[in-house]
N, C-alpha and C positions, 0 to 999 in steps of 0.2 A: 551457726556452724563454726567449728574451731578454725583458727587461722591456718594451721598446718594442713587441714583437709581442704579448705577453700582455695589455698594457693597451689594445690596439686591439680592443675588444669591445663588443657591444651589451648584454651582461649587466651587472648592477650590479657595480662594482669597489670592493672594500674593502681598506684597508691597516691592518694591526695591528702596531704597534711594541712591542717588548719583550713579545711574546705568550706566551713560555714561562712561564706560571703557570697554576694550575688554571682560573681564569676565562677567561683569554685563549685557552687551548687549546679549551675548550668553546665559546667564542664563534666561533672559527674553524670548528669542526665544524658549528655551527648555521648560520652564513652559507653554508657550502658546501652544506648540506642544502637551504637555501632557494634555491639556484640562483645564488648570487653567486660571482664570481671573487675570490680573496683573495691579497694579497701579504703574506707573513709575514716580519717583520723582527726579528732577534735575533742574538745571538752563538751559534754552534752548536757547543757542546762535545759530547763523547761522551755525557755525562749528559743534556743537553738533547735530543740526537737520539733517545735512548732514550725520553724522556718524551713526545715528540710522535708516536711510533709510526706509525700508519697514515697520518697527514697527509703523510708523506714520499712516499707512493705515489700521492697524489691528484693528478690532472692539472688540477684546478680551482684549484690554489694553486701559487705559486712562492715560493722562499725567498731572502731578500736578507740578507747579513751586515750587521750594524748598523754595522760600522766602515767599510763602503763607501758610507754614506749620501750623502756629498757628491759621490761619483763617479757616482751613479745617478739623482739627482733629475731631471736634465735629460732622462732617457730616458722618463719617464712621459708618456703620451699622454692619460690620462684617470684621474680619481679621483672616486668618488661619496661614499664614507664613509671616515673615518679614525678609528682608535681608538689612543690613545697611553697605554700603561700605565707609570706610575712608582711605583705604590703599593708594590710589592714591594721596590724599591730604597730608597724612603724608610723602609719598615718594617724594613729590614735582613735580608730573607729570603735564605737560601742555596738556595732551591728551584732545581732538583729534588734537590739534595743534602740528604736528611733523615736526621739522626742520631738514634738512639734515646736517646742520653745528653744531656749538657748542650747547651743551646741557644746558638748563636753568633749574635750580632748583627753583620751586616756594616756596618762604619763606613766611609762614603764618604770619599774623599780630595778635595782641591781639584781634582785632575786629573779625577777621576770627575765632580765637580760641573760643571766647565767643559765637558767633553765632552757630558754629558747635556743641559745647558741649551742648548748650541749646536745639538744635534739637535732639541730641542723647537722652537726658533726656526725651524730650516730646514723642519720638517714643517708648522708653522703657515703659513709662507709658501707652501708647496706647496699646502696646502688652500685658501688664499686665491686662488692662481693658477687652480685648477680649480673654484673655487666649491663645494668639497666640504664636507660636514658633518663637523666635527671634534669629537672628544670626548677630553678629558684625564682620565684615571682616576688619582686620587691616593688617599692613605691616609686612611680615616675611622676608624682604630683606633689612632692614635698614643698616646692616653691609656691603652691597654690593654697597652702594651709592658712587659716585665719590667725593662728598664733604659733609661737615658737614651741616645738615639742621639747621634752626632756633630752638631755645628752644621751640617755640610754636608748631612746627611740632612734636617734640618729646613728648611734654606734651599732645598734642591732643591724641596720642596713649595711653599714660599712663592714662590720665584722663578718656577717654572713656572706657577703659578696667576696670579701678578701679570702675567706676560708675556702670557698668554692674554687677561686683562682689558684690558691695554694695547692689544693688537691689536684687540680688539672695540670698545673706545671710539673708536679711530681709524678703523677700517675697517668696523665693524659686520659682520664676517665671521661665518660660520655655526659658531661655536664655543661649547662649554659645558664645565663641569667636573663630574665625578662623584667624590665622596669615597666610596670603597667601604668598607663595613663589613667586619668579619672574616667570612670565608667558612666555612660549615660544610656538612656533607653528605659524600657519598662522594668529593668533590674538595676536600678541605681542605688548605691550605698549612701543614703541620706544621713548616715551617722558619722561619716568621715567629715571632719570640720574644715571644709574648703570654702573658697569664695562662692562656688556654685551652690553648695548646700545652704550657705547664709542667704544668698540672693533668692533661692527657692522659697525659704521661709518668709522673707520680706515680701515676696510676690503675693503670698496667700494670707499673711497675718498683719502686715503693716501697710501704711499709706505712703511710705517713703522707700526709696532704693538708695542705699549708701554705696558710694564709690570712694575709695581711698587713694589719695594722690590724683594722678591723671588717669588712672585706670588702664594703663597701657601694659601692665604685666601680662605675660603670656600664660595661657592655661591649655594643657594638653589633654585632649579627650579621646575616648575610643568607645564605640557602641559595644554593648555587652556581647552581642553575637559575634562581632568582629574580634572581640577580645578572646573569646573561646576558640574561634577558628585560628587566631594568631598563635595562641599558646600551643595548639596542636601542631600547627605548621612548623613552628620553630623547633619544637621538641623532636619532631619526626625527621628533621633535616640534619644529616650527618655533618654538613659543613658549618653548622652553628656551634660545634663543640668548643668550649673554652671562651666563647664570645659573650658580649653583653649587648642587649638590644633595648630600644625604647619601643614599646607597643602602643602607638598612639597615631591619630591622624597626622599627616605631614604638615598640615596648616594649623598652627595654634590659634586660639581665640583669645583676644585681649579681654580683660575684665569689663571694660567699658562696652566693647562690642557684644559681650555675653549678655550684659544687662539690656542693651539695646534690642537684641534679638528676642529676648524673653518678653520685653515690653510690647514688641510688635505683634505678638500673638496672644496677648491677654486683653480682655475687654475693660479692665479697670484702669482708671487714671491714677498715676503715681507721680510723686515728686522725686526727682533725682537730686541727691545731696552729695556734693563733693567735699570730702573731709581731708584734713591733713594726715600725712602718713607718720606713724610713730616710729621711733628707732627700732622697737621690737619687730614691727611689721617689715621694716627694711631688712632686718636679719633673716626673716622668713623668705623674702624674695631671693636672697643669696643661696638658699637651699636648692635652687633650680640647678646649680652646678652638680649636685648629686644625681640628677635625673638625665643629664645630657648623655646620649649614646646614639650610635647608628640606628636608624629606624629599622623596624622588623621587615620592612619591604625588601631589604637586602636579602632576607631569607626566603623570599618568594611569597610573602603575605601581601595581600592587597585589601584595604578596607572597602566594604560594600556600602557603607552608610557615611553620610557627612553630618556634621552637627546641625546644619541648617535643616536637613531633611528629617532629623530625629528630634528636634526641639519640641515639637508638638506632642509626639509620643511620650517624651520625657515628662512634660508638664502634666499630661493626663495621669501618668503614674504617680507623680508627686501629689496631685490632688487626691488620688485614691488613698495614698498613704496617710495623708493628713485629714481625710474625710471631708474634703472641701468640694463644692461644686465648681466646675470650670468648663467653659466653652471657648472655642477659638474666637479670635477677635472679629467682631462685626463692626462695631463703632467704638472709638475711644481716642484718647489723646495722651500726651505725655507732658508733664509739668516738671520743670527743673528749678532747683534752688541752689545757688552756689554759696558755699560757706567758706569764708577766708579764715586765716589763722587768728584774726582778731575777733572772729565771731560775727562780722557783718554779713548780711544776707541780701539777696536780690531775688525777687519773685517775678516770673514772667510766664504767661500762658503762651503756649507754642502751638503751631499747626500739628495736625495728626501725623503720626508716623515719622517724626523728625525731632531733632534736638538742636536748639540754637544756643550757642555759648558766646557771651561777650567778653568774659574776663580770662578765658583760658584758650589761647590760640592752638596749643598742642592738642587739646581735646577736640577742638573744632576740626583740626586737620585729620585726626583719627576718624571722625564721623564722615568727613568728606571722602577720605580714601575708602571707607567702608562701602560707599555707593559708587566710587569711581570706576570699579570694574564693570558695573552695569552701564555707566555712561559711555565708557570706551566701546563696549559691545554695540550700543545703539549708534554711536558715531561711525564705527566701522561698517555697520549695516547700511547707514544712510549715505555716507560719503564715498565708500569704496565698494563694498560687496555688491549691493543692488545695482548701482550705476555700472560697475564693471561687468556684471552679468548681462546687463542690457547691451553694453558695447560688444561683448563677445557674441551676443545673439544678433547683432546688427546686420551682418551679411545676409542671413536668412530672411530677416524682416525686410531689408531693402530689396532682395530678390523678389519677395512676394509683392511688395508695393509696386515694383516696376511693371508688373502685369496690369496694374490699375492706374498708376500715375506715372508720368514720364519724367518728373523732377523730384528731388528731395529738397524740402524747404529748409531755409536757414533755421527755423524753429526746431527742426529735428537734429541739426548738426551741432548747434551750440552746446547742448547738454553733454554731448560726447567729448567736445573739446575741453570743456570745463573739467569733466571727470578725468580725462586723460592727463590734464595738467596737474590736478590734485594727486593723481596716482604717481606721476613722475616725481613730484616734490617729495611725497612721502617715501617713495622708494629710495631716493637719495639719502634722506634722513635715516631710513631704516637699514640701509646697506651694511653699516658696520655691525649692527645687531644680527642681521642675517648671516654675515660672515662668521660672527662668533658662534652662532648656532651650528653652522656647517662645520667649522673647524672643531668644535666640541664633539660633534658626532663622529668626525673623522678620527679624532683622538681616541674616542671610545672604541671604535672598530679596530684601530691600529693596536691598541693595548690588548684587545681580545685576541687578535691574530698573533701578536707577539707572544702571548702566553701559550698559544697553541704551538707555535714554532719551537719555543723552549722545551715544552713538554714532549714534543716529538723529536727533539735533538736535531732540528733542521737548521744548520748554520746559515745558509743562504737566506732562508725565510726570516730568521732572526735579524740578520743585518738589514734586510729590506724593510721590515716593519719598524725597526729602530730608526732608520733614516726617515721614514714617513712620520714618525713621532716627532722628530726634530722639526720638520716642516710645519707640522700642526702647531707646535708650541710657538714657533716664530710667527705663524699666521694669527694666532690669538693675540700676541703682543701688538702686531700691526693693526688688528681690528680695534683694539683698545685705544690706539693712537688716533683713530678716526672719531672717537667720541670724547676727546680731551675736554670739549666744552662743558662736560658734566662737572668738572672741577669748579667752574665759575658759579655754580649754584650755591657753593658754600655749605657749611654745616654738615649734616649727615650724608648728603649727596657727595660732597667732596671726599669725606672720609671713606665712604663705600668705594668710590672710584679708586682712591689711593690703595685701598686694600686689594681691589681687583688687580691693579697693576703689580702689586707685590706678589700676589698669587701667580700671576702670569710669568713673572720673572723667575720665581721658584720652579714653576713647571718647565720653563725653558732650560734651566740648569739640570733638572732631572732628565729631560729629553736628551741633552748632550751626554749626560752620564750613561744613560741606557745605550746610546749609540756607541760610545767608547767601549762599554761593557760587551756589546755584541761583537766587536772586533777582537777583543781579547778572548772571548769565550769560544770562538770558532775551533781552534785546535783542541781545546779541552773537551768540547762536545764531541768532536770526532773521535778522540781517544776513548772517552767514556762510552760512546756508542759502539765502537768496534772492538773494544777489549774482550778477549775471551781467554779461556784456560785450556790451550791445546796441550801438546806434548811438553812435559816438564822434565827436570833433571837431565837436560841435554845441554852440556856446557857449551857446545858450539852453536846451539840454536838452529841446527839444520832442519829445513823443512817448515819452519815457522817464521813469521815476521816479527820484528820488534817495532817500537814506536818512537824511534830516534827522531824522525822528521817532525812528528806532532809535538814532542817535548821541546825540540829546538824552537818551534814556533811559539810555544808557551813562554819560553825565555825571551823571545823577540818581542812578544806583545805585552811584556810586563809593563811597559810605559803606558799602554792603553788602560790597563786596570788601575794604575795609579791615577791617571786623569779622571777615570770614571769615579773613583773614590773622592777625589777633590771636588768635582762638580756636584756630587751627591751631598758632600759636606756643606757646600755653599747653599745649595737648594734647601738643605735641612735647616740651616740657620735662618733662612728667609721664611720658610713655611711655618715655623713655630711662632713667628710674629704675626701671622695672618689671624685676624679676629673674625671668627665665623659669625658672630653676632652682627657684623656689618653687612651681611647678605640676607636675602629674603629667607623666611623661615623654612620653606621647602628645600632650600639648599644647605642648611646648616648641618644636618646630620651627615650628608654626603661629604661636606668639607671636613668635618671632624674625622671622619673615617679616612679621607685622603691624607690628612695630616698624620694620622697614626700609621698608615701604610708607608708614607714617605719616611717617617722616622725608622720604621722597621727595615725598609730598603737600605737606608744609609748605614744602619747598624750591620746588616747582613753583608753589605758590600765591603765594609771596613774589615769584617772577619775574613772574607774571601781574599781581600788584598793582602792581609797579613799571612794567610795561608799560601798565597800564590808564590811568595818568596821562597817557600820550601818545597814546592811541588817537584822541582828537579831532583832534590835530595831524596824525597820520599819515593820517587819513581825510578831511582837508580840511574839518573842521567850521567852517562859516560863512566860511571863507577858503581858497581853493585852495592845495593843496600840490603842488609840482612835483618830480618825480623825474627824475634822469638815470641811465639804465642804460647802462653801458659794457660791451659784449660783447667778450670776449677769447679768442683761440685759444691755449691753453697748449702746444700742440705746437710753437709757436714762442715760447718763453718770453720774457717781458718783466718789468719790475720789479714790476708789480702783478698779474701773472698770465700774460698772453700778448699776442700781437699784437692790437692794438686794431682790430677789423674793422668793428664796427657800433655805433651808439648808438641809444637810444630815449629819447624825452621823454614822460613820462606825467604828466598833470595830473588830480588827484583833488579833487573838490569835493563836500562832503556825502556822502561814501561812494561816489560814482559817478565812473567814469573819463570825463572830459570831453575829454581830448586823448590821443592815442596816435600818436606819430610815430616810425617806425623807418627809419633810413637808413644808408648806408655812409659811413664816416669820410672817404673820399677825395672824396665828392661836394661837401664844403664846403671842402676844402683849397684848391681853386682860387680861392675867394672871400676868402681870408684873407691878411693881412700876416704874414709869418713873424716869429718871435721869435729873438733871439740865443741860440744854444746855450750852456749852461753849460760850464765848462772841461772837466769830465770827459767830457761828450758830444762836444766837439770833439776831445779827445785820443783817446777810445776809438772813436768811430764815424766820425771824419774828416769831420764836417759842421759848418758854421758857423751854421746856423739850422734851425728846426724849426716844424712846424705841428700841427694837431689830431691827426693820426694818430700822432704821437710824444709826445703830451701825458702819457702814462703812464710817462715816463722815470724819475720819482722813485718809490722804494718807499714814500715817505711819503704816505699816502692823503690827508690834508688838502691837501698841496701839489699832488698830482695833481688833486684835485677842483677846486681853485681855478684851476689852469691850464686844465683842460678847459672849465670854465664861462666863462672869459674868451674862449676861442675861439668858443664858441656865441653869446655876446653880440655878438662882433664880426661874426659871420655873420648876426645877426638871427634866430637860431633859438630863442632863449630869453631871458627877461629875468632872472628869479631862480630859482635851483635851491635847494630846501630839503633834499632827501635824495639822496645819491649812492650808487649800487649798482654795484660792479664785479663782473661775472659772467663766469666762464670757461665754455668749452664743456662742462666737466665738469658744471656745474649744468644745462645744457640736456639733457645725456644723462640725468641723474637724473630730470628732469621727464618726459622722453620715456618712461622706464621706467614712469612712473605713467600717462600718457595713452595709451601705446601709439603705434604708428607714425602719422604724419600725412602725408596725401597733399597735395602742392603741385602746382598746375597745370603749372608750368614744370619742376619738378625730380623729379616722381614721389614715391614713398613715402620718407619720411625717418624713421629710427628711431634709437634709442640706439646700435645696432650699426653703422649705416652713415653716421653724420653726418660722421665724419672723411673717409671715402672720397668722400662727395659733395663736400665742400669741396675735396679734393685734385683731384678730377676737373675742377673748374671753374677751378683755378689752377695747372695744370702748368707755366705759364710765368711764375709770379710772381717778381719781384725787388724788393728794397727800393726804395721811392719810386715804384713803378708806380701807375697810376691804375685798375687793374682792380678791379672791384667784387665784393663778396661778396653777390650778390643773394639767395642761398639763405637766409641768416640774416635778411635784411630781410623775406623772405616768411614765414619760419618763426616768428619771435618773436610777431607778432600772433596767428597761428593757434594757437600753443602757449598763449598767455594765454587765448584764446577756449575752447580745449578744457578747460583747467583750471577755468574758471568753470562749465562744463557738468557737471563731475564731481559725483557724489553726495557725501554727507557723508564717507563713508569715503575716497573718492578725494581729496577736498580735504585731509583730514588727512594722507594719504600725500604729497601735494604739499608741504604745510607741513613734514612731516618731512624731505623731500628737501632743502628749502632750509636747514633747521636743520643737517642733516648737511654741506651745502656750506659753511656758515659755519664749522663746527667744523674743517673741513679746509682752510679759507681758499680754497675755490673760489669763494666769494662774500664780498665785504666790503661793509659798510654804514657810511656816515658821514653826518652831518647838520650843517648850519650852525646848527641850533637848539642853543645851548650847554647848556641844561638837559637836553635829551634825550641829547645826546652825553656829557656829563660824568657824569650819574647813571645812565645805562642802557647805552649802547653801549660805553663804556670798561670798565664792570664786566664785561660779557660778551665782551669782546675781539673785537668785530665788525670792527675795522679795525686797521691797523698805523700807528703814529706814532713816528717815530724818536726824538724827545726824551722819549718815555714808556716806552721799553724798560726792563725790569728790568736792573739791573746786578749783576755784569758780564754782558754779552750778546755773543754772536758771531752775526753775521747775514750769510750769503752770498747775494748777489743775482746771478743770471745774466741775461744779455740776449743772446738769439740774434740774430746779425747775419749769418746764413749765406745768407739768401734761400731757406730750405727749412724743413721741419718735422722736423728731426732730433731734437728733444726727445722725440719718440715712440720714438726708437731709442737715446737716450742715457740712461745711468744715472750717478748720482753717489754716491760714498761719501765720508764724512768721518771722519778719524781725529784725535783730540785727545789729545795727550800732555802731561800736566802733571808737571813735575819739581820737587819741593819743594826739592831740594838746589841746583839751578841757578837756581831761581826763574824758570823759563821755561815757556811754553806753545807747543807746536809743533802747528800746524794744517795737516793734509794733505788735499787734495781730489783725489780720483781720478775721472776721467771715462772711461767706456767707451762707444764708439760702435759699435753693432752694425749700422749701415748696411752693405749689401752692394754698393751702387752709388752712383755720383756723380749719378744721375738723380733729379730731384725726385719725391717729397718727401724722399728720403734724400740722403745726401751728407756732405761734410766739415762738421765742426761748428766754426763761428767764434763765440766767446762772449766778450762783454765782462763780465768777472768783477769784481764789487765785494765786498769783505770789510769789513764794519763791525766795529769792535772798540772796547773801552773806552778812553777818553782817558787813563786811568792806565797803560795798557800802552805799551811802546815797541817798535816794529818794528826787529829787529836782523838779520834774515836773510830772503832770499827765494830759493827754488830751483824750477827748472823753467820759469821765465818767460824769454822771449826778449829782453825789453827792461828798462830800468831801472824799478823799481817807483816809482809815484807815489802820494802821499797827498793826499786831499781832505777837505773838511769841509762838512757840510750839516746844517741843523737841529740844531746843537749835537752832531752825531755825526761821527765821524772814520772814514774808510775808505780802502782801497787800490783802485786801478782798473787793470786790465790786460787786454788782449786775449789769449785763449788759443785754441789750435786743437787739434782731435782728428781725425785722418784716419779714413776708413772702416775698420772692423774694427780700430780702434786703441784704445790705452789710454794716457792721459797723467795724470801726477800733478804737483801743484803744492803747494808747501809755504811757509808763513810761520811765522817764529819770533818770539815776543814775550817781552819781559822784564816782570815785574811787581814792584811794591814790596811789596804785601800779598797774602798767599795768598788766593785766591778760595775762599770756603766753598761756592760753588755755581757752576755754569757754565750759563747760560741760552742755549739754542740756539733761535734764532728761525727759523721756517719761512717760506720764500718762497711767496707765492701762486703756484699753477700747478705747483709741484713735488709730484708725487703721493706719493712716499715716498723715503726715503734711509736707507741702512744707516750707522749711527754706531757707532764704537768709541771708548771713553774709557779711557785708561790713566793711572794715577796712581802715580808713583814717590815713596815716602816717604823723607825724610832719616833719618839715624840717630837724631837727637834729636826726631823728629816727635811731636807731641802729639795727632795726629788719632786719634779712637777707631776701632780696627779693627772692633769689634763693630757700630758704626754703618754702616761701609762694607759689611760683609757683609749687614746688613739691607737696605741699599739695592740689593743685587743684584750687588755686586762679587765677583769670584773672586780669591783671594789666591794669589800665587806668590812666596814670599820677601817682599821689601818692595815688590813691585809688585802693584797691584790693578787689575783690568780688568773691563769689562762691555761688551756689545754689544747693540744693539736696533735695531729698524726704526722710524724716525721718520716719522709722517704728520701731525704737528701740532707746535706749540711744545713743547719739552721742557726740563726743568731737571734737571741732574745734580748731586746734592748730595754734598759731601765731608765736611761737618761739620754738626752740629745748628744 
């Protein structure tokens, strides 16, 4: 069946890329069983066709050759879920080609790397297009490989994960990463060259079992059924967006323990040989750092199998794969032979089901601890549990015995006394540990309640739970003081104890920070909760309240927020020093997550502290603050975002909106005296003067703000503006997603989906300079503000998140004439664009649609940057594609005045594709070219500029224009023969190498910096 027809379905549709691996095949079978339609993407060799068996006959799936990716993506009509496997490629697996003998690690080439990363990029874009849930499955077992993979293998994992995070940070798309542990069970990939695969072969084909070093390296496993369930659980969970998880059992298995468990269930006698570790193997062990991540249990997944319970099933599968007979252990033994670095050996026959080591104390300790959990259980049963149960039953026993005997003998009493004494001593020793458990539970509950209090904007509950958290962290510190004796054990025990104390100290400072934060947040939460948009444009404010009291308290509690920030900073300095490896394996993922959360809390609190200083100014405390909001339609792109359609003037005094005026820009143009157009505007647009409607000519936001304010003052609409907000329709759409559709009397229901269509419907005859008004926006903006103020706490947070997202994507820019606020806060968080503040060297392309249509909805732009170190040149190529199918509004021919800002140290030496002589202009200490370009309907046009430079740029800063949703960027670097640029650095930065040419491609949705050197 054709892909376009197959994807037209009401059933859930899943896409699995690189699915021919044990987990991918089982995942496909599971999804089909659940009623999903599945598109399976891979290269289909004869071996792979044999491996996928009955799937080939199932009419609920279709197969797509992976090499045809870029030919078929446009044929998709729907996607709900996408799973992209690269773990087998990164791990060097040859599956389904499984050889009984030596293991081969597939080393990826540069060409393999380039092809796979391009496919990952293409499928992520496809997931974004269909708003599908995307899951990237990478390798969580790199530290378990038996040899070092190529740099391309490692870079594939790094680049693919980095690419997903980049897309998520820029678009917040529904993507996540799962690092898959090594799979066991009856669907094990025996072609992946790991310690387990090697040991499995030695078990069936050799008389010896090789252990390298002390065999204490951790191996992370997951049963294949648990792996499939985990992938589904993580992908279905909305809370996993943008996160990375390790999908593996929480308790890793050391290589020595792994060999020991395999020997325990095999009937054959084997020698265990301990070998020296080579430097290359030590490098492999370090790859475990690429696998560390919070465990998928945080996403609600729970494994149903343990390695101990599945080892027999696994070995039965291995025997079948290698066509070997195998039965569980009936009788057998283990023989070891220790090999020193000098080659000396010692042989010793040992008892069954045990290993005795004379020369290696650490290995001996590992084996002892392997059985220690069982001994503890038996000791607990014998010394505490059973006697204690007998004591607890004693009254009934004594009562019954009293009917028959009149005395209780000493023989009956003594066991009770001994048991009670043991119980008391153990209780005293265990008390600090019990307290630790209790305080930890209290801390968990307090944090959960604290989150609920904050979410519900409950100031009293927030303060109460924050105070409880302080008590908890102090209790944990006190409990640790009760086990100080642990330090005297020395070695790893002392180190672990010291790390635990460091963690407790960090937690204590975080607890103090949260407590101070709760005191400072009370007035802010009250204001945020109670703010509404009642009667406006009432200078006296009669009949409505202001928020003077709350803002006064915000000023008073400023000291608390500073203390909270200081405590968080101290806690942050401590927690980064905590070594998660000093704690038991089951705690490590949680600790790593806690460290990450602590860092995020410290960063967020630092931002809030900086913002807190200016809240009184923003809320008009004791003196009104006036805002100008410039609404722009980015489907007709302009320098600061889009066609300037409407403006709003908002006056806030003591936290209350006292003035809200929304009007069309053309309503005041007739009242104004026009200004003389700058040279570039005269040359490019063919006009000699301009008014308010064209005041966003400059991409420099301070210049645009000053220009717009001067027109408003001339028309008598405003005296002074303190805060300027430039807002695209994209922001309105994001806010409408939060509020839901809004019904306007004149225009009907307006939603995020139909806003563009509504505007087009009212302006089918629009041409530049017309006086036709955009009444829908004038009606929409006040009602939208009103709806936002009526939202509950959760809704208001979503609205705030939508605006933060808009700022990050430059759909909204904020500037202020308050120099302290602008210089210390707005510039730091890049909320507006200022030409003379751009990082150098910067390339900034500014488009200005002068077509009299909305073709930017149908036009895409791609940018290609070629840096040639030999020629000392930079070639910048901009390609526009116009998918309009008709000349009728809103589609049509694209006429665009293109400005390209470039460093002053560069010299323009060539221009290609332009119809007229290139001109160069200067503004705000910035230099740029300006030229009108045209792209016909269904047409593609490329325009190129070539610059020469004196000094090689160590980085290229690509500045995003407001209103441009996204842009595909390709950067190509050609090195000279005597280049000193570090190739390893370029590879880490995501470049692919082909000879002396390095290249990378990415989708840009915000400012980007491409680095060529450290």
